[in-house]
C-alpha positions, 0 to 999 in steps of 0.5 A: 483539511489542507495540511501546511508545509510545516505539518507535512514536514513534522509528519515526515520526521515523526514517520522517520522516527517511527521507523527504526531500521527502515521498518515501521514500528507500530508501538512507536506510531502509537507513542507518537500519536499519544505524545501529540495528543498530550502535548498538543503543539500548534497545528497538531490535528494537521500533523496527525492527519499528515502522519496517519496518511504517511503511515497508511502509505507505508503499510500498504507498501508492504501488502500485495492484492493478487486478483485472478479470474479463477482459483490459482494452484499452489505452484502458481501462487508460490511462483507469484509470491516468490517473484513479488518478494524478490522485487519488493521485499521479503516481508510483503504479505499477499492476499489472493482474491478471486474476481470473475470479472477479469475473465482471464489473467491476473491483476496485482496491486501493491501500494499505488502500483497496479499490474493489469494483465487481465483479459478484461483490461486488454479488451477495454484497451482494444475497445478504446482504440476502436472508439 
């Protein structure tokens, strides 16, 4: 569904209203959605669609997925967590996953940012250079 500029602007304003003190308030998000459903302003489905997209993007900015080829020890996990929280925000939640396909190293994904220091990634880049 194509969103109009008006729907996107309205959704942005609603998101700003749902973020007191710069932090997303899920109670306000629910209130916004229910009020839009009750009032049904012109183009409200596009507004809701754009609003959901913005809320989803805001939520994933505060979630980090850390993949490694093997289980990380507690000291490494704590170090990674401290480093990421200092660079992003203290309310960042981390999820550690094991992905044997990485061969070695680590891949970190926060929102749309990805840092890939895995052996698999290095091998793929070398393969591209020699192709």
